[in-house]
Z-matrix of the N, CA and C atoms (Angstrom, degrees):
N
C 1 1.430
C 2 1.558 1 111.29
N 3 1.330 2 113.83 1 -45.84
C 4 1.496 3 116.36 2 178.51
C 5 1.547 4 111.69 3 -63.28
N 6 1.324 5 116.03 4 -36.81
C 7 1.417 6 121.95 5 175.92
C 8 1.475 7 114.59 6 -63.05
N 9 1.321 8 116.74 7 -37.91
C 10 1.475 9 121.02 8 177.22
C 11 1.529 10 110.87 9 -69.98
N 12 1.342 11 115.96 10 -38.94
C 13 1.468 12 117.52 11 175.80
C 14 1.529 13 112.17 12 -62.15
N 15 1.311 14 114.15 13 -40.76
C 16 1.436 15 118.95 14 178.91
C 17 1.548 16 114.19 15 -60.06
N 18 1.351 17 115.17 16 -41.09
C 19 1.375 18 123.04 17 179.79
C 20 1.528 19 111.19 18 -64.72
N 21 1.329 20 114.05 19 -40.65
C 22 1.496 21 119.90 20 -179.39
C 23 1.540 22 110.27 21 -64.57
N 24 1.386 23 111.24 22 -44.07
C 25 1.507 24 116.37 23 -177.00
C 26 1.541 25 109.15 24 -67.82
N 27 1.294 26 117.78 25 -37.73
C 28 1.463 27 125.35 26 178.63
C 29 1.619 28 108.99 27 -59.49
N 30 1.338 29 111.05 28 -46.06
C 31 1.500 30 116.67 29 -178.34
C 32 1.523 31 108.00 30 -64.38
N 33 1.295 32 118.90 31 -45.03
C 34 1.453 33 121.83 32 -178.81
C 35 1.509 34 109.49 33 -61.98
N 36 1.344 35 117.95 34 -43.86
C 37 1.388 36 119.62 35 -178.98
C 38 1.549 37 113.25 36 -65.51
N 39 1.313 38 115.74 37 -37.77
C 40 1.502 39 118.99 38 178.18
C 41 1.544 40 109.84 39 -68.67
N 42 1.320 41 115.22 40 -37.17
C 43 1.461 42 122.21 41 -179.72
C 44 1.566 43 109.35 42 -63.45
N 45 1.331 44 116.40 43 -44.28
C 46 1.424 45 119.59 44 179.13
C 47 1.563 46 113.03 45 -69.26
N 48 1.323 47 111.74 46 -36.58
C 49 1.491 48 117.44 47 178.78
C 50 1.551 49 110.10 48 -66.94
N 51 1.288 50 116.22 49 -41.14
C 52 1.524 51 120.14 50 175.81
C 53 1.538 52 111.17 51 -64.11
N 54 1.330 53 114.98 52 -42.88
C 55 1.416 54 118.41 53 176.46
C 56 1.547 55 115.86 54 -61.15
N 57 1.361 56 114.92 55 -39.87
C 58 1.448 57 122.47 56 173.23
C 59 1.474 58 113.41 57 -62.09
N 60 1.340 59 115.41 58 -45.91
C 61 1.464 60 119.94 59 176.54
C 62 1.481 61 114.08 60 -61.10
N 63 1.341 62 115.64 61 -40.62
C 64 1.489 63 119.14 62 177.70
C 65 1.436 64 114.71 63 -64.79
N 66 1.377 65 115.04 64 -37.41
C 67 1.470 66 120.65 65 177.88
C 68 1.513 67 110.36 66 -66.94
N 69 1.327 68 117.04 67 -39.70
C 70 1.453 69 120.24 68 179.35
C 71 1.548 70 110.83 69 -64.99
N 72 1.412 71 116.16 70 -41.49
C 73 1.400 72 120.39 71 179.27
C 74 1.537 73 109.02 72 -62.87
N 75 1.272 74 114.82 73 -45.55
C 76 1.516 75 119.42 74 -177.72
C 77 1.548 76 112.83 75 -62.93
N 78 1.340 77 116.96 76 -27.05
C 79 1.393 78 123.04 77 174.13
C 80 1.467 79 114.10 78 -83.02
N 81 1.331 80 117.51 79 -42.98
C 82 1.466 81 122.22 80 -172.33
C 83 1.548 82 112.45 81 -76.39
N 84 1.292 83 117.09 82 -39.33
C 85 1.462 84 118.96 83 -175.12
C 86 1.492 85 111.45 84 -63.31
N 87 1.380 86 121.26 85 -48.23
C 88 1.408 87 120.47 86 179.82
C 89 1.541 88 112.35 87 -62.04
N 90 1.381 89 118.68 88 -34.57
C 91 1.395 90 123.49 89 177.54
C 92 1.568 91 110.02 90 -62.79
N 93 1.352 92 116.37 91 -45.03
C 94 1.463 93 118.90 92 179.37
C 95 1.535 94 109.60 93 -65.31
N 96 1.274 95 117.79 94 -41.49
C 97 1.498 96 119.53 95 -177.50
C 98 1.513 97 111.92 96 -66.33
N 99 1.379 98 113.19 97 -35.84
C 100 1.460 99 116.80 98 177.45
C 101 1.477 100 111.97 99 -71.55
N 102 1.281 101 117.64 100 -48.53
C 103 1.487 102 121.90 101 -174.54
C 104 1.621 103 114.26 102 -74.19
N 105 1.274 104 115.02 103 -25.45
C 106 1.479 105 120.59 104 -177.81
C 107 1.547 106 114.29 105 -104.15
N 108 1.278 107 117.97 106 -13.51
C 109 1.479 108 120.64 107 -179.95
C 110 1.536 109 112.64 108 -133.21
N 111 1.246 110 117.20 109 -60.89
C 112 1.475 111 120.00 110 -170.72
C 113 1.487 112 113.28 111 -66.86
N 114 1.369 113 122.16 112 -32.86
C 115 1.404 114 123.24 113 -174.70
C 116 1.544 115 111.02 114 -62.25
N 117 1.271 116 117.93 115 -32.60
C 118 1.458 117 120.35 116 177.89
C 119 1.509 118 113.14 117 -66.11
N 120 1.330 119 116.02 118 -39.20
C 121 1.471 120 118.05 119 175.44
C 122 1.512 121 110.36 120 -69.46
N 123 1.294 122 119.42 121 -40.09
C 124 1.490 123 122.08 122 -177.34
C 125 1.503 124 109.07 123 -60.66
N 126 1.366 125 117.11 124 -41.45
C 127 1.520 126 120.94 125 -172.65
C 128 1.548 127 105.48 126 -79.68
N 129 1.323 128 120.12 127 -51.54
C 130 1.480 129 123.23 128 -170.91
C 131 1.495 130 111.34 129 -69.17
N 132 1.351 131 120.05 130 -30.46
C 133 1.449 132 121.14 131 -177.05
C 134 1.560 133 108.32 132 -67.27
N 135 1.293 134 120.45 133 -15.90
C 136 1.427 135 121.79 134 176.10
C 137 1.546 136 113.72 135 -78.10
N 138 1.313 137 116.42 136 -11.35
C 139 1.456 138 122.37 137 178.23
C 140 1.577 139 109.37 138 -88.25
N 141 1.330 140 114.46 139 137.53
C 142 1.379 141 120.50 140 -179.14
C 143 1.578 142 110.90 141 -135.33
N 144 1.298 143 116.51 142 152.16
C 145 1.440 144 120.65 143 171.19
C 146 1.462 145 112.72 144 -67.75
N 147 1.335 146 121.91 145 134.84
C 148 1.435 147 122.07 146 179.32
C 149 1.553 148 113.27 147 -60.94
N 150 1.297 149 116.99 148 143.93
C 151 1.460 150 116.82 149 177.04
C 152 1.478 151 110.95 150 -80.25
N 153 1.356 152 116.12 151 127.75
C 154 1.460 153 123.35 152 -179.00
C 155 1.561 154 110.03 153 -88.12
N 156 1.285 155 115.20 154 110.63
C 157 1.485 156 115.85 155 -175.50
C 158 1.551 157 111.71 156 -104.98
N 159 1.292 158 117.28 157 3.25
C 160 1.505 159 119.65 158 178.76
C 161 1.502 160 105.36 159 -74.20
N 162 1.309 161 114.23 160 160.04
C 163 1.489 162 119.82 161 -179.01
C 164 1.513 163 113.14 162 -116.53
N 165 1.266 164 119.20 163 153.73
C 166 1.428 165 123.70 164 175.69
C 167 1.457 166 110.34 165 -73.28
N 168 1.389 167 118.52 166 168.94
C 169 1.451 168 123.09 167 177.95
C 170 1.543 169 111.79 168 -56.97
N 171 1.281 170 115.18 169 -27.85
C 172 1.498 171 120.26 170 -178.12
C 173 1.549 172 110.60 171 -80.22
N 174 1.312 173 117.23 172 5.11
C 175 1.490 174 120.76 173 -175.69
C 176 1.476 175 114.31 174 58.03
N 177 1.286 176 119.07 175 36.09
C 178 1.440 177 124.18 176 174.88
C 179 1.494 178 107.81 177 -117.32
N 180 1.325 179 115.28 178 149.69
C 181 1.474 180 123.48 179 -176.13
C 182 1.537 181 106.31 180 -66.41
N 183 1.387 182 117.49 181 142.56
C 184 1.400 183 120.50 182 -176.94
C 185 1.543 184 108.03 183 -75.41
N 186 1.293 185 119.05 184 140.24
C 187 1.439 186 124.98 185 -177.97
C 188 1.557 187 109.17 186 -99.22
N 189 1.300 188 112.72 187 173.80
C 190 1.443 189 118.59 188 178.33
C 191 1.517 190 111.67 189 -64.54
N 192 1.349 191 115.39 190 -23.09
C 193 1.481 192 116.72 191 -179.29
C 194 1.510 193 110.72 192 -77.50
N 195 1.447 194 118.07 193 -16.99
C 196 1.415 195 116.82 194 -178.16
C 197 1.522 196 110.10 195 -105.50
N 198 1.322 197 120.66 196 -1.56
C 199 1.488 198 124.58 197 -178.17
C 200 1.564 199 106.51 198 -105.68
N 201 1.304 200 115.41 199 130.77
C 202 1.460 201 118.70 200 -177.86
C 203 1.509 202 105.57 201 -99.08
N 204 1.368 203 116.26 202 128.01
C 205 1.503 204 122.26 203 178.23
C 206 1.561 205 103.65 204 -99.12
N 207 1.338 206 116.98 205 105.44
C 208 1.405 207 121.49 206 -178.18
C 209 1.560 208 109.64 207 -120.68
N 210 1.321 209 115.99 208 136.87
C 211 1.441 210 123.03 209 -178.42
C 212 1.509 211 106.81 210 -115.26
N 213 1.351 212 116.03 211 135.68
C 214 1.460 213 123.41 212 179.33
C 215 1.459 214 112.26 213 -115.90
N 216 1.337 215 115.87 214 128.51
C 217 1.495 216 121.22 215 177.02
C 218 1.601 217 104.46 216 -129.67
N 219 1.290 218 111.53 217 161.84
C 220 1.489 219 116.73 218 178.69
C 221 1.534 220 111.68 219 -157.01
N 222 1.321 221 114.39 220 153.33
C 223 1.466 222 120.59 221 171.15
C 224 1.481 223 115.13 222 56.23
N 225 1.348 224 115.10 223 56.03
C 226 1.450 225 118.37 224 176.84
C 227 1.543 226 112.32 225 -72.99
N 228 1.356 227 116.88 226 -27.82
C 229 1.475 228 123.08 227 171.80
C 230 1.567 229 111.60 228 47.18
N 231 1.295 230 114.40 229 57.50
C 232 1.527 231 115.42 230 173.87
C 233 1.496 232 107.67 231 -63.36
N 234 1.391 233 112.51 232 129.32
C 235 1.475 234 118.07 233 -175.78
C 236 1.460 235 110.44 234 -70.98
N 237 1.293 236 116.50 235 149.52
C 238 1.468 237 125.82 236 179.22
C 239 1.527 238 115.30 237 -96.62
N 240 1.331 239 116.12 238 -171.03
C 241 1.417 240 120.70 239 -176.83
C 242 1.534 241 112.25 240 -81.97
N 243 1.333 242 117.22 241 -20.31
C 244 1.481 243 118.94 242 179.73
C 245 1.466 244 115.62 243 -80.11
N 246 1.356 245 118.24 244 -53.64
C 247 1.443 246 119.12 245 -177.41
C 248 1.525 247 113.63 246 -106.59
N 249 1.324 248 116.51 247 -0.27
C 250 1.532 249 117.00 248 -179.05
C 251 1.476 250 111.58 249 -94.54
N 252 1.291 251 118.32 250 123.10
C 253 1.479 252 123.06 251 171.12
C 254 1.508 253 109.67 252 -81.35
N 255 1.348 254 115.09 253 141.18
C 256 1.504 255 121.54 254 -168.22
C 257 1.537 256 107.65 255 -61.29
N 258 1.347 257 120.79 256 -36.87
C 259 1.446 258 121.56 257 179.59
C 260 1.512 259 112.03 258 -66.79
N 261 1.350 260 113.83 259 -43.51
C 262 1.514 261 119.35 260 -178.65
C 263 1.515 262 106.73 261 -64.43
N 264 1.373 263 119.81 262 -45.08
C 265 1.433 264 120.24 263 179.13
C 266 1.529 265 113.43 264 -59.32
N 267 1.358 266 113.74 265 -41.64
C 268 1.474 267 116.62 266 -177.30
C 269 1.487 268 110.04 267 -66.23
N 270 1.372 269 120.78 268 -41.28
C 271 1.426 270 118.93 269 179.84
C 272 1.492 271 115.67 270 -71.93
N 273 1.291 272 116.53 271 -39.39
C 274 1.542 273 118.76 272 178.86
C 275 1.524 274 108.38 273 -66.34
N 276 1.296 275 120.01 274 -46.47
C 277 1.463 276 122.09 275 -172.62
C 278 1.505 277 110.13 276 -70.15
N 279 1.282 278 115.82 277 -30.49
C 280 1.510 279 117.29 278 176.41
C 281 1.498 280 109.30 279 -65.81
N 282 1.318 281 116.01 280 -47.68
C 283 1.452 282 117.80 281 -179.26
C 284 1.514 283 113.25 282 -67.47
N 285 1.343 284 120.93 283 -36.84
C 286 1.452 285 119.74 284 174.25
C 287 1.471 286 110.71 285 -65.35
N 288 1.307 287 120.65 286 -39.60
C 289 1.460 288 124.59 287 -173.95
C 290 1.535 289 108.54 288 -66.92
N 291 1.381 290 118.31 289 -45.52
C 292 1.434 291 122.67 290 -179.07
C 293 1.566 292 109.22 291 -65.05
N 294 1.318 293 115.99 292 -43.11
C 295 1.482 294 119.99 293 -175.91
C 296 1.551 295 105.34 294 -66.19
N 297 1.255 296 122.53 295 -46.03
C 298 1.462 297 125.84 296 -177.63
C 299 1.559 298 110.89 297 -65.72
N 300 1.321 299 115.58 298 -48.07
C 301 1.465 300 114.65 299 -178.46
C 302 1.505 301 113.79 300 -67.70
N 303 1.329 302 115.36 301 -33.27
C 304 1.496 303 120.08 302 178.39
C 305 1.518 304 107.85 303 -68.54
N 306 1.363 305 118.46 304 -40.68
C 307 1.473 306 116.13 305 179.26
C 308 1.460 307 113.63 306 -68.04
N 309 1.319 308 116.86 307 -34.55
C 310 1.499 309 119.12 308 175.26
C 311 1.593 310 112.68 309 -61.86
N 312 1.326 311 110.84 310 -44.14
C 313 1.480 312 114.63 311 -179.64
C 314 1.557 313 113.83 312 -67.77
N 315 1.284 314 115.58 313 -39.46
C 316 1.503 315 118.05 314 -177.99
C 317 1.510 316 113.87 315 -84.83
N 318 1.293 317 118.61 316 -39.27
C 319 1.493 318 121.03 317 -176.31
C 320 1.518 319 114.25 318 -93.03
N 321 1.334 320 119.98 319 -24.31
C 322 1.483 321 125.17 320 179.14
C 323 1.547 322 110.20 321 50.30
N 324 1.348 323 119.21 322 61.87
C 325 1.417 324 120.21 323 177.78
C 326 1.576 325 109.92 324 -71.96
N 327 1.291 326 114.44 325 149.56
C 328 1.504 327 117.21 326 176.78
C 329 1.529 328 110.88 327 -83.94
N 330 1.339 329 120.36 328 -32.84
C 331 1.369 330 124.40 329 178.77
C 332 1.497 331 110.35 330 -139.53
N 333 1.336 332 116.28 331 139.67
C 334 1.459 333 122.91 332 177.58
C 335 1.566 334 109.23 333 -120.71
N 336 1.285 335 116.72 334 125.55
C 337 1.477 336 121.38 335 173.90
C 338 1.488 337 111.33 336 -106.75
N 339 1.328 338 117.27 337 127.60
C 340 1.361 339 120.05 338 169.95
C 341 1.528 340 111.20 339 -110.11
N 342 1.350 341 116.40 340 117.33
C 343 1.439 342 122.01 341 -160.73
C 344 1.552 343 115.68 342 -91.86
N 345 1.246 344 115.15 343 50.64
C 346 1.468 345 119.09 344 173.98
C 347 1.520 346 115.70 345 91.79
N 348 1.328 347 115.83 346 167.83
C 349 1.416 348 125.96 347 -174.92
C 350 1.595 349 111.47 348 54.60
N 351 1.268 350 112.91 349 53.64
C 352 1.465 351 119.07 350 -179.59
C 353 1.525 352 108.65 351 -68.56
N 354 1.322 353 114.00 352 -40.78
C 355 1.466 354 120.97 353 178.62
C 356 1.523 355 112.01 354 -109.18
N 357 1.290 356 115.32 355 161.22
C 358 1.466 357 118.15 356 174.41
C 359 1.504 358 113.84 357 -95.31
N 360 1.308 359 117.71 358 -23.87
C 361 1.485 360 123.95 359 -174.46
C 362 1.473 361 110.79 360 -123.28
N 363 1.318 362 121.68 361 18.12
C 364 1.461 363 121.68 362 -176.93
C 365 1.558 364 111.40 363 -63.56
N 366 1.345 365 115.63 364 -24.92
C 367 1.447 366 119.31 365 -177.43
C 368 1.486 367 113.06 366 -69.59
N 369 1.306 368 118.63 367 -21.01
C 370 1.483 369 118.90 368 178.34
C 371 1.551 370 114.76 369 -135.18
N 372 1.293 371 117.14 370 12.49
C 373 1.522 372 120.63 371 -173.33
C 374 1.524 373 106.08 372 -76.05
N 375 1.305 374 112.69 373 148.52
C 376 1.510 375 120.17 374 176.02
C 377 1.538 376 110.03 375 -76.41
N 378 1.288 377 117.36 376 173.09
C 379 1.435 378 119.99 377 -179.32
C 380 1.471 379 112.70 378 -61.15
N 381 1.383 380 116.53 379 -38.39
C 382 1.480 381 122.49 380 179.90
C 383 1.520 382 108.26 381 -68.40
N 384 1.339 383 117.94 382 -49.22
C 385 1.464 384 120.41 383 176.95
C 386 1.441 385 113.08 384 -58.76
N 387 1.339 386 119.24 385 -39.20
C 388 1.479 387 122.00 386 -179.42
C 389 1.482 388 108.40 387 -64.63
N 390 1.285 389 119.88 388 -43.92
C 391 1.533 390 124.56 389 -178.56
C 392 1.507 391 108.87 390 -62.91
N 393 1.356 392 116.46 391 -38.50
C 394 1.480 393 116.65 392 179.72
C 395 1.538 394 110.37 393 -71.63
N 396 1.340 395 116.27 394 -41.17
C 397 1.485 396 115.91 395 176.24
C 398 1.515 397 116.60 396 -62.45
N 399 1.372 398 115.37 397 -32.99
C 400 1.434 399 120.90 398 179.11
C 401 1.600 400 107.66 399 -70.90
N 402 1.319 401 116.50 400 -40.51
C 403 1.450 402 120.02 401 178.48
C 404 1.494 403 110.49 402 -58.25
N 405 1.298 404 117.13 403 -46.13
C 406 1.505 405 118.86 404 -177.92
C 407 1.505 406 110.58 405 -69.34
N 408 1.348 407 117.45 406 -35.31
C 409 1.508 408 117.31 407 179.87
C 410 1.535 409 107.39 408 -65.12
N 411 1.336 410 116.05 409 -50.18
C 412 1.446 411 114.66 410 -178.56
C 413 1.536 412 115.86 411 -62.61
N 414 1.290 413 119.20 412 -23.03
C 415 1.509 414 122.23 413 171.92
C 416 1.535 415 110.14 414 -70.22
N 417 1.380 416 115.47 415 -45.70
C 418 1.407 417 120.32 416 -174.78
C 419 1.529 418 113.29 417 -72.23
N 420 1.329 419 116.41 418 -37.40
C 421 1.436 420 119.02 419 -176.71
C 422 1.528 421 114.34 420 -110.52
N 423 1.384 422 112.85 421 35.23
C 424 1.391 423 118.58 422 173.79
C 425 1.565 424 110.30 423 -60.06
N 426 1.272 425 118.78 424 153.95
C 427 1.446 426 118.78 425 -173.36
C 428 1.511 427 108.64 426 -156.28
N 429 1.322 428 120.43 427 153.64
C 430 1.479 429 122.18 428 -178.49
C 431 1.544 430 109.40 429 -72.28
N 432 1.313 431 115.20 430 165.15
C 433 1.464 432 119.79 431 -176.83
C 434 1.512 433 115.23 432 -61.43
N 435 1.327 434 112.95 433 -31.92
C 436 1.565 435 119.04 434 179.14
C 437 1.513 436 114.61 435 -74.73
N 438 1.303 437 117.20 436 -5.03
C 439 1.477 438 120.40 437 175.84
C 440 1.440 439 108.90 438 -111.55
N 441 1.355 440 117.70 439 125.41
C 442 1.438 441 122.42 440 -178.91
C 443 1.577 442 111.32 441 -94.96
N 444 1.281 443 115.31 442 131.59
C 445 1.482 444 119.74 443 178.48
C 446 1.494 445 111.39 444 -107.41
N 447 1.312 446 120.07 445 120.59
C 448 1.420 447 123.51 446 -178.57
C 449 1.536 448 108.02 447 -118.31
N 450 1.316 449 117.17 448 117.11
C 451 1.419 450 125.74 449 -174.53
C 452 1.547 451 110.56 450 -107.61
N 453 1.356 452 115.99 451 129.15
C 454 1.466 453 120.65 452 -178.23
C 455 1.539 454 108.55 453 -112.30
N 456 1.275 455 117.19 454 145.30
C 457 1.473 456 121.43 455 -174.31
C 458 1.550 457 109.95 456 -76.63
N 459 1.349 458 115.31 457 152.33
C 460 1.429 459 124.57 458 175.81
C 461 1.467 460 112.20 459 -133.37
N 462 1.380 461 116.52 460 172.89
C 463 1.450 462 116.82 461 -174.08
C 464 1.552 463 112.92 462 -72.64
N 465 1.317 464 117.13 463 -18.95
C 466 1.479 465 117.04 464 176.10
C 467 1.541 466 111.08 465 -82.27
N 468 1.400 467 117.38 466 -11.82
C 469 1.418 468 120.41 467 178.08
C 470 1.523 469 113.30 468 -84.71
N 471 1.310 470 115.36 469 -35.06
C 472 1.499 471 119.13 470 -176.82
C 473 1.541 472 109.60 471 -130.17
N 474 1.282 473 120.42 472 4.28
C 475 1.473 474 121.53 473 -178.45
C 476 1.503 475 114.75 474 94.84
N 477 1.335 476 115.38 475 157.85
C 478 1.440 477 119.93 476 173.99
C 479 1.582 478 107.08 477 -65.70
N 480 1.302 479 115.03 478 173.32
C 481 1.471 480 119.77 479 -171.30
C 482 1.540 481 112.17 480 -51.91
N 483 1.345 482 117.20 481 -45.34
C 484 1.490 483 119.62 482 -178.44
C 485 1.495 484 111.38 483 -71.65
N 486 1.311 485 121.98 484 -13.46
C 487 1.506 486 124.86 485 177.86
C 488 1.508 487 110.71 486 -102.90
N 489 1.277 488 120.48 487 -16.38
C 490 1.517 489 122.69 488 -176.33
C 491 1.501 490 108.59 489 -66.92
N 492 1.322 491 116.42 490 135.49
C 493 1.384 492 126.28 491 173.91
C 494 1.497 493 110.10 492 -130.92
N 495 1.296 494 112.49 493 160.27
C 496 1.560 495 118.75 494 176.86
C 497 1.524 496 110.23 495 -62.68
N 498 1.327 497 116.05 496 -37.13
C 499 1.498 498 120.03 497 178.38
C 500 1.549 499 110.08 498 -59.40
N 501 1.316 500 120.73 499 -46.94
C 502 1.451 501 125.18 500 -176.93
C 503 1.554 502 109.88 501 -66.98
N 504 1.370 503 114.54 502 -40.10
C 505 1.435 504 119.45 503 -178.74
C 506 1.514 505 109.62 504 -69.29
N 507 1.354 506 116.13 505 -35.36
C 508 1.454 507 121.09 506 -178.62
C 509 1.520 508 111.31 507 -70.21
N 510 1.303 509 118.96 508 -41.16
C 511 1.452 510 118.54 509 -178.70
C 512 1.522 511 111.37 510 -69.99
N 513 1.405 512 116.87 511 -35.09
C 514 1.423 513 117.84 512 173.56
C 515 1.537 514 111.50 513 -63.68
N 516 1.288 515 116.60 514 -44.13
C 517 1.459 516 121.21 515 -179.92
C 518 1.529 517 113.68 516 -62.03
N 519 1.338 518 116.42 517 -39.22
C 520 1.453 519 117.46 518 177.80
C 521 1.522 520 113.59 519 -67.63
N 522 1.317 521 117.75 520 -35.21
C 523 1.442 522 117.88 521 -179.59
C 524 1.569 523 111.90 522 -75.87
N 525 1.265 524 115.95 523 -42.62
C 526 1.527 525 122.67 524 -172.42
C 527 1.581 526 111.51 525 -100.83
N 528 1.254 527 118.31 526 -2.00
C 529 1.417 528 119.83 527 -178.15
C 530 1.521 529 113.44 528 54.88
N 531 1.434 530 113.14 529 42.47
C 532 1.356 531 121.45 530 -176.48
C 533 1.511 532 109.64 531 -94.70
N 534 1.374 533 114.70 532 128.53
C 535 1.481 534 117.21 533 171.52
C 536 1.468 535 109.19 534 -119.87
N 537 1.294 536 117.50 535 121.79
C 538 1.486 537 123.73 536 -174.25
C 539 1.563 538 108.00 537 -66.76
N 540 1.301 539 112.00 538 143.19
C 541 1.469 540 122.76 539 178.91
C 542 1.554 541 106.98 540 54.29
N 543 1.308 542 115.04 541 63.10
C 544 1.434 543 122.30 542 -178.96
C 545 1.498 544 107.57 543 -120.65
N 546 1.308 545 116.86 544 145.46
C 547 1.492 546 124.02 545 175.09
C 548 1.524 547 108.68 546 -98.79
N 549 1.431 548 112.66 547 124.58
C 550 1.439 549 117.52 548 178.16
C 551 1.583 550 103.33 549 -119.97
N 552 1.309 551 114.99 550 127.21
C 553 1.471 552 123.26 551 -177.78
C 554 1.597 553 108.25 552 -117.01
N 555 1.345 554 113.04 553 119.73
C 556 1.446 555 118.87 554 174.50
C 557 1.507 556 110.32 555 -126.59
N 558 1.342 557 116.88 556 121.73
C 559 1.483 558 121.24 557 179.16
C 560 1.492 559 111.02 558 50.84
N 561 1.327 560 117.54 559 42.09
C 562 1.445 561 123.40 560 173.16
C 563 1.536 562 113.74 561 82.36
N 564 1.368 563 117.04 562 -2.60
C 565 1.464 564 117.76 563 177.06
C 566 1.488 565 110.31 564 -100.95
N 567 1.363 566 114.16 565 132.90
C 568 1.442 567 119.35 566 -176.73
C 569 1.538 568 113.87 567 -97.14
N 570 1.290 569 116.40 568 132.39
C 571 1.466 570 119.73 569 171.27
C 572 1.521 571 108.59 570 -124.56
N 573 1.321 572 111.68 571 134.18
C 574 1.450 573 120.33 572 179.20
C 575 1.585 574 112.22 573 -103.13
N 576 1.249 575 114.83 574 113.73
C 577 1.464 576 120.30 575 -177.80
C 578 1.532 577 108.63 576 -82.59
N 579 1.308 578 121.40 577 125.34
C 580 1.469 579 122.50 578 -172.99
C 581 1.516 580 107.77 579 -131.60
N 582 1.326 581 116.26 580 132.77
C 583 1.434 582 123.47 581 169.15
C 584 1.566 583 108.06 582 -79.87
N 585 1.362 584 120.13 583 94.01
C 586 1.462 585 120.55 584 -173.67
C 587 1.497 586 111.99 585 -67.23
N 588 1.349 587 119.42 586 -20.56
C 589 1.445 588 121.45 587 179.09
C 590 1.534 589 110.71 588 -66.97
N 591 1.333 590 115.85 589 -21.70
C 592 1.486 591 121.02 590 -175.68
C 593 1.524 592 108.40 591 -94.26
N 594 1.291 593 120.18 592 12.97
C 595 1.488 594 124.19 593 -179.34
C 596 1.540 595 111.32 594 -101.40
N 597 1.337 596 114.18 595 28.84
C 598 1.500 597 118.18 596 -179.38
C 599 1.554 598 112.90 597 -74.13
N 600 1.299 599 114.16 598 -27.56
C 601 1.519 600 119.30 599 176.43
C 602 1.465 601 114.85 600 74.74
N 603 1.340 602 118.02 601 22.84
C 604 1.436 603 120.20 602 -177.18
C 605 1.560 604 113.13 603 -97.73
N 606 1.380 605 112.54 604 5.29
C 607 1.498 606 116.18 605 173.23
C 608 1.526 607 113.29 606 81.76
N 609 1.375 608 117.48 607 11.79
C 610 1.449 609 117.18 608 176.57
C 611 1.527 610 112.49 609 -67.45
N 612 1.317 611 120.01 610 168.03
C 613 1.474 612 124.35 611 -172.52
C 614 1.525 613 108.55 612 -60.52
N 615 1.337 614 118.85 613 -46.53
C 616 1.451 615 121.59 614 -178.04
C 617 1.471 616 112.96 615 -66.20
N 618 1.382 617 114.30 616 -41.74
C 619 1.488 618 121.76 617 175.12
C 620 1.489 619 112.79 618 -59.04
N 621 1.310 620 116.59 619 -46.04
C 622 1.509 621 119.80 620 -176.38
C 623 1.457 622 110.63 621 -62.80
N 624 1.355 623 116.45 622 -42.66
C 625 1.467 624 120.98 623 -179.30
C 626 1.567 625 109.13 624 -65.05
N 627 1.282 626 117.81 625 -42.11
C 628 1.503 627 121.70 626 179.45
C 629 1.474 628 110.86 627 -62.16
N 630 1.313 629 115.39 628 -48.25
C 631 1.533 630 119.03 629 -178.68
C 632 1.485 631 111.93 630 -65.18
N 633 1.328 632 118.27 631 -36.50
C 634 1.509 633 120.23 632 173.19
C 635 1.448 634 112.81 633 -58.43
N 636 1.392 635 116.57 634 -49.00
C 637 1.451 636 121.84 635 -178.24
C 638 1.561 637 109.89 636 -63.01
N 639 1.325 638 117.33 637 -38.21
C 640 1.511 639 120.10 638 179.23
C 641 1.517 640 109.20 639 -64.43
N 642 1.298 641 116.98 640 -41.53
C 643 1.473 642 123.53 641 -176.95
C 644 1.600 643 108.74 642 -61.34
N 645 1.365 644 112.27 643 -44.18
C 646 1.443 645 121.03 644 177.77
C 647 1.574 646 111.39 645 -61.11
N 648 1.345 647 112.91 646 -46.81
C 649 1.524 648 116.23 647 178.64
C 650 1.496 649 110.87 648 -65.77
N 651 1.293 650 119.21 649 -36.88
C 652 1.458 651 120.36 650 179.51
C 653 1.482 652 110.75 651 -65.17
N 654 1.307 653 115.73 652 -34.20
C 655 1.535 654 118.85 653 179.95
C 656 1.595 655 106.07 654 -68.28
N 657 1.336 656 114.06 655 -43.69
C 658 1.486 657 116.56 656 -176.70
C 659 1.535 658 111.73 657 -67.39
N 660 1.287 659 118.97 658 -32.67
C 661 1.458 660 122.80 659 -178.95
C 662 1.535 661 115.33 660 -83.31
N 663 1.343 662 115.61 661 -15.85
C 664 1.478 663 121.03 662 -177.55
C 665 1.516 664 106.99 663 -86.59
N 666 1.360 665 112.00 664 101.92
C 667 1.533 666 120.32 665 -179.01
C 668 1.493 667 110.83 666 -56.00
N 669 1.329 668 117.57 667 -40.97
C 670 1.477 669 120.52 668 -172.41
C 671 1.527 670 108.84 669 -66.65
N 672 1.315 671 118.91 670 -38.02
C 673 1.432 672 124.03 671 177.11
C 674 1.462 673 110.42 672 -67.34
N 675 1.330 674 119.38 673 -38.31
C 676 1.450 675 118.75 674 179.35
C 677 1.516 676 111.04 675 -69.25
N 678 1.300 677 117.21 676 -37.31
C 679 1.498 678 117.81 677 176.66
C 680 1.484 679 112.69 678 -64.90
N 681 1.366 680 116.49 679 -39.17
C 682 1.426 681 119.95 680 -178.85
C 683 1.510 682 111.92 681 -69.46
N 684 1.351 683 116.59 682 -36.65
C 685 1.447 684 119.18 683 177.63
C 686 1.530 685 111.13 684 -69.49
N 687 1.341 686 115.57 685 -29.97
C 688 1.436 687 116.46 686 178.35
C 689 1.574 688 110.40 687 -72.77
N 690 1.281 689 116.58 688 -36.35
C 691 1.472 690 121.33 689 179.92
C 692 1.564 691 112.38 690 -72.71
N 693 1.417 692 111.65 691 -30.91
C 694 1.476 693 113.72 692 176.51
C 695 1.467 694 111.42 693 -125.31
N 696 1.324 695 114.82 694 83.90
C 697 1.497 696 120.98 695 -177.52
C 698 1.511 697 108.12 696 -68.88
């Protein structure tokens, strides 16, 4: 008889325990889905591209083919192996990835600019650490073929001026196809990509090359100079 009572009590206890576990799951799973997935859509869907009301010289409304949808990001600072704790990296990178991928899906930008400081420790990371950081970046900021990603160098990627070397600049340029002091034109809009670390003005080799390229671009973009040169060959 005592054994039978024990079995009945055990079954009731297990049933209550299973019921409590099920209730916890029913509460926890929706919270996780909302906080880690849905919240990004709820927030970003409130963003809209501005309505362009200006007119073309032909007095016709500008169409989607003539308007450039450009998104600008900056200072992602992906943590490295030296100062970045694995849990901190996991949390930050998940949030950045979800925010970026959601924005791509909802806003459909044609070009995305990331304005430097992609990494936090690029200025002193080893070749292996650099490769790992690049792999994580490419996973987080993956994008469809119809969206162009343009990445610009920052001081945390290659070091401040006194830390910058041609080797660091070269490895960044090889990965991100970055050319310092380069003119990028999309739908008639000019963007000048500049390595701001090379704007120290102390006459170093990298600085001299950057200043020379900027002077050349300035000449190309200065319409009055172009007209004068045409009139006075």
